[in-house]
C-alpha positions in Angstrom: -3.9 11.2 8.9 -2.2 8.9 11.3 -2.3 5.8 9.2 0.8 4.7 7.2 0.6 5.2 3.5 2.0 3.4 0.4 2.2 6.0 -2.4 2.0 4.2 -5.7 2.9 7.2 -7.9 6.0 9.3 -7.3 8.9 10.3 -9.5 12.6 10.8 -9.1 15.0 12.9 -11.2 13.9 16.1 -12.9 10.8 17.0 -14.9 12.3 18.0 -18.3 10.4 21.4 -18.6 11.0 23.1 -15.2 12.5 22.6 -11.8 10.1 21.2 -9.1 10.3 21.4 -5.3 11.7 18.2 -3.9 13.2 17.0 -7.2 16.2 15.7 -5.3 15.8 12.3 -3.9 16.7 13.2 -0.3 14.2 16.1 -0.3 11.5 14.0 -1.9 12.0 11.2 0.7 11.9 13.7 3.6 8.7 15.3 2.3 7.0 12.0 1.8 8.0 10.7 5.3 6.7 14.0 6.8 3.3 13.3 5.1 3.0 9.8 6.6 4.3 7.8 3.7 6.0 4.5 4.8 6.7 3.3 1.2 6.6 5.0 -2.2 6.7 3.4 -5.7 9.1 5.6 -7.7 9.5 5.9 -11.4 12.0 8.2 -13.2 11.2 11.4 -15.1 14.2 10.4 -17.2 12.2 7.5 -18.6 10.0 9.8 -20.6 12.5 11.1 -23.1 15.9 9.4 -22.5 16.8 6.6 -25.0 19.4 5.1 -22.7 16.8 3.1 -20.7 19.3 0.9 -19.1 21.0 4.0 -17.7 17.7 5.4 -16.5 16.9 2.3 -14.6 20.4 1.9 -13.1 20.2 5.5 -11.8 16.7 5.0 -10.4 17.7 1.8 -8.6 20.8 3.5 -7.1 18.9 6.5 -6.0 16.2 4.4 -4.3 18.9 2.2 -2.6 21.0 5.2 -1.5 18.2 7.5 -0.3 15.5 5.2 0.9 16.2 1.4 1.0 12.9 -0.2 1.7 11.2 3.1 1.5 11.6 4.2 -2.2 10.7 1.2 -4.3 11.9 1.5 -8.0 9.6 0.9 -10.9 11.7 0.8 -14.0 11.1 2.1 -17.5 10.6 -0.2 -20.4 10.1 1.1 -23.9 8.9 -1.6 -26.3 9.4 0.7 -29.2 13.2 0.6 -28.7 15.5 -2.3 -29.6 16.3 -4.9 -27.0 13.6 -3.8 -24.6 13.4 -7.4 -23.4 16.9 -7.0 -21.9 15.7 -3.9 -20.1 12.8 -5.8 -18.6 15.1 -8.6 -17.6 17.5 -6.2 -15.9 14.6 -4.6 -14.0 13.7 -7.9 -12.5 16.9 -9.8 -12.2 19.5 -7.1 -11.7 17.7 -4.3 -9.9 15.0 -6.6 -8.2 12.2 -4.2 -9.2 8.7 -5.4 -8.4 7.3 -3.7 -11.5 7.7 -1.4 -14.4 6.1 2.0 -15.3 5.1 2.5 -18.9 4.6 5.7 -20.8 3.0 4.6 -24.1 2.1 8.2 -25.3 5.7 9.5 -24.8 7.2 6.4 -26.4 4.9 6.3 -29.4 3.0 3.0 -29.2 -0.6 2.0 -28.6 -2.2 -0.6 -26.3 -2.9 -2.9 -29.2 0.7 -2.7 -30.5 2.1 -6.3 -30.7 5.2 -5.2 -28.8 3.1 -3.9 -25.9 1.2 -7.2 -25.8 4.4 -9.1 -25.7 5.7 -6.9 -22.9 2.6 -7.7 -20.9 3.1 -11.4 -21.4 6.8 -11.2 -20.3 5.9 -9.1 -17.3 3.2 -11.7 -16.3 5.7 -14.5 -16.6 8.1 -12.5 -14.4 5.3 -11.8 -11.9 5.8 -8.0 -12.2 3.3 -5.2 -11.7 2.7 -3.1 -14.8 1.9 0.5 -14.2 0.5 2.3 -17.3 0.6 6.1 -17.1 -2.3 7.6 -19.1 -1.1 11.2 -18.9 1.5 13.2 -17.1 0.0 16.6 -16.9 -3.0 18.7 -17.8 -2.9 19.2 -21.5 -3.3 23.0 -21.0 0.0 23.0 -19.2 2.0 21.2 -22.0 4.8 22.9 -23.7 3.8 23.8 -27.3 6.7 21.7 -28.7 5.8 18.7 -26.5 2.1 18.0 -27.0 1.5 14.5 -25.8 -2.0 13.0 -26.1 -3.7 10.9 -23.4 -3.2 7.1 -23.8 -6.2 5.5 -25.5 -7.3 2.7 -23.1 -9.9 1.2 -25.5 -7.7 -1.8 -26.5 -6.8 -2.7 -23.0 -9.6 -5.2 -22.2 -8.7 -7.2 -25.3 -5.1 -7.1 -24.3 -5.8 -8.6 -20.9 -8.1 -11.4 -22.0 -5.5 -14.1 -21.6 -3.7 -12.5 -18.6 -6.1 -13.0 -15.7 -3.3 -12.8 -13.1 -1.4 -9.8 -14.4 -1.5 -6.9 -12.0 -2.1 -3.6 -13.8 -2.2 -0.1 -12.3 -3.5 2.8 -14.3 -1.9 6.0 -13.1 -3.4 9.4 -13.7 -6.5 8.0 -15.3 -9.0 10.6 -14.3 -7.7 13.4 -16.5 -8.9 11.5 -19.6 -11.5 9.2 -18.2 -14.6 9.5 -16.1 -15.2 7.0 -13.3 -17.9 5.1 -15.3 -15.4 4.8 -18.2 -12.9 3.2 -15.8 -15.4 0.5 -14.7 -15.0 -1.8 -17.8 -11.2 -1.5 -17.6 -11.2 -2.6 -13.9 -13.6 -5.5 -14.8 -11.3 -6.6 -17.6 -8.7 -8.0 -15.3 -6.7 -7.3 -12.1 -6.7 -3.6 -12.9 -6.3 -0.9 -10.3 -6.3 2.9 -10.4 -4.7 5.6 -8.3 -6.4 8.9 -7.2 -3.7 11.4 -8.2 -5.9 13.1 -11.0 -9.3 12.4 -9.4 -11.0 15.8 -9.2 -14.4 17.2 -8.2 -16.2 17.6 -4.9 -16.4 14.3 -3.0 -14.6 12.7 -5.9 -13.4 9.6 -4.1 -16.7 8.8 -2.6 -18.3 9.1 -6.0 -15.6 6.9 -7.5 -16.7 4.1 -5.3 -20.0 3.9 -7.2 -18.1 2.6 -10.2 -14.8 1.2 -8.9 -14.6 -1.4 -6.1 -12.7 -0.2 -3.0 -10.2 -3.1 -3.5 -9.1 -1.6 -6.8 -8.2 1.9 -5.6 -4.7 3.0 -4.6 -3.3 6.1 -3.0 -1.1 8.0 -5.5 0.1 11.5 -5.3 2.1 12.0 -8.6 4.6 13.9 -6.5 6.6 16.1 -7.1 4.8 17.1 -10.3 1.6 17.5 -8.2 1.3 18.7 -4.7 1.4 15.8 -2.2 -1.2 17.5 0.0 -3.7 17.4 -2.8 -3.9 13.6 -2.6 -4.2 13.7 1.2 -7.1 16.2 0.9 -9.0 13.8 -1.3 -8.9 11.2 1.5 -9.9 13.6 4.2 -12.8 15.1 2.1 -14.2 11.7 1.4 -14.5 10.8 5.2 -14.7 7.1 4.4 -13.8 5.8 7.7 -10.6 4.2 9.0 -11.0 0.7 7.5 -11.6 2.1 3.9 -8.7 4.5 4.2 -6.4 1.7 5.3 -7.6 -0.4 2.4 -6.7 2.3 -0.2 -3.5 3.6 1.5 -2.0 0.3 2.6 -3.8 -3.0 2.2 -4.4 -2.8 -1.6 -0.8 -1.7 -2.6 0.8 -4.0 0.0 -1.1 -7.0 -1.4 0.0 -6.2 -4.9 3.6 -5.7 -3.9 3.8 -8.9 -1.8 2.8 -11.1 -4.8 5.9 -9.9 -6.7 8.3 -10.9 -4.0 10.2 -14.1 -5.2 9.1 -17.2 -3.4 5.7 -15.8 -2.4 2.3 -16.3 -3.9 
């Protein structure tokens, strides 16, 4: 691929259960650049289990600034099950200038009909922030026996979005737990997008377009937990044509990102 890519799903720091290739920020940035990525939205593996969320976000912002200013874009952790999560959200926006947050409801122990989650969505909407909801992190067959984490139940999401028509939502890693036809009502419930990191099957991306509009699909690799090349292969296999590839890899995420820049609509 010769077209620039915005990768909406990468992680910094270290996966808690094993070392991964490129789990150092300079190595990760080098690998992504070598794969044609011009910008990557980065969360932190520390956000899964660490309770010091402010520290997690400060380290993430520093790493992105130090190793890839304008290239690695930090998406902070907010855990509404912890006290003072509102301050963590405020710091993400006002102190670290993050365009969005990345949520892990299954690791943090709340559901999508939890009043705290609903309040978080409203606050994020007011701050014009993107909200990424990670539905799963890994194949359940690979999970450590002492760290069994269920998929996020998305059934409450349409109701949660009823009064938030402008909130930008990205569902990451949706296709381990959901079929494309199950994603359709979620996408139709609001400004909901999905990435392709866990999209599997022969000609998976082309088939996905039967249920999800092109304008709601983002390139996401889930690197370094997944192989970056796997996401690239899904694009090549689909053979969609240059305009469609640019829409997925650049136009869609760039449009989402531009709306979160202060002073722009």
